[in-house]
C-alpha positions, 0 to 999 in steps of 0.5 A, spaced: 500 500 500 502 506 498 502 512 503 496 516 502 491 509 502 495 508 509 493 515 511 486 514 510 485 507 513 489 510 519 484 515 519 478 511 518 480 506 524 481 512 528 474 515 527 471 508 528 475 507 534 473 514 537 466 513 536 466 507 539 470 510 545 465 516 546 459 511 546 463 507 551 464 513 555 457 515 555 454 508 556 459 508 563 455 514 565 448 512 563 446 505 561 441 507 556 439 506 548 441 513 547 448 511 547 446 508 540 443 514 537 449 518 539 453 513 535 449 513 529 450 521 529 457 521 531 460 516 526 458 520 520 460 526 522 467 523 524 467 520 517 465 527 513 468 532 518 473 529 522 477 525 517 479 531 513 480 535 519 485 530 521 488 530 514 489 537 514 492 537 521 497 532 518 498 536 512 499 543 516 504 539 521 508 535 516 514 539 517 514 540 525 517 535 530 516 533 537 512 536 542 511 542 538 508 538 532 503 534 537 501 541 540 499 544 534 496 538 531 492 537 538 490 544 537 487 544 530 483 538 532 480 541 538 479 548 535 476 545 529 471 541 533 469 547 537 468 551 531 463 545 528 459 546 534 460 554 535 458 556 528 451 553 528 450 556 535 452 563 532 447 563 527 442 561 532 439 567 535 436 564 542 443 560 543 447 566 541 444 570 546 445 565 551 453 564 549 454 572 549 451 573 556 454 567 559 460 563 556 460 558 561 453 555 558 458 553 552 461 548 557 454 545 559 452 544 551 452 537 550 454 537 543 460 542 545 463 537 550 462 531 545 465 534 539 471 536 544 471 529 547 471 525 540 476 530 537 481 529 543 480 521 542 481 521 535 487 525 535 490 520 541 488 514 537 491 517 530 497 519 534 498 512 537 496 508 530 502 512 527 507 511 533 513 506 533 509 502 538 503 501 534 507 498 528 511 494 533 505 491 536 502 490 529 508 486 527 508 482 533 501 480 532 502 478 525 508 474 526 504 470 532 502 463 530 495 464 534 493 470 531 495 467 524 491 461 526 485 465 528 485 469 522 485 462 518 479 460 522 475 467 521 477 466 513 474 459 513 467 462 515 462 462 510 455 465 510 
């Protein structure tokens, strides 16, 4: 696989895992079916908005290294996630008046908190998947005889 397809696959895996983790966190908080509704709405947003934002973040920070790169990439993820919620709020007259009168209302907004949480998890998962540790673990799993046998059993299953 070439570099672009690996990046897109890594971003898609990060989006799926971030969605599942957000659902899991909300499920721990309150065990209701509402968690599935969150996932149904969050997953397309992560695919349509989150993946391109993360690719943009990689493009902007590709020449940077170390902590500075990580900080800028995290800022881009969180800032654009916040904008995703802030822009519709600013166009809504009722919400805009609440936001201008008391900015602490923003941190009580479920959508704002969910966007920041999912963006942070997306960033963390993406950074982990691009790390050397993840590459090492991937190689270890591929070389494992048990994993290979399990994959063969799964591959033998037919519907």
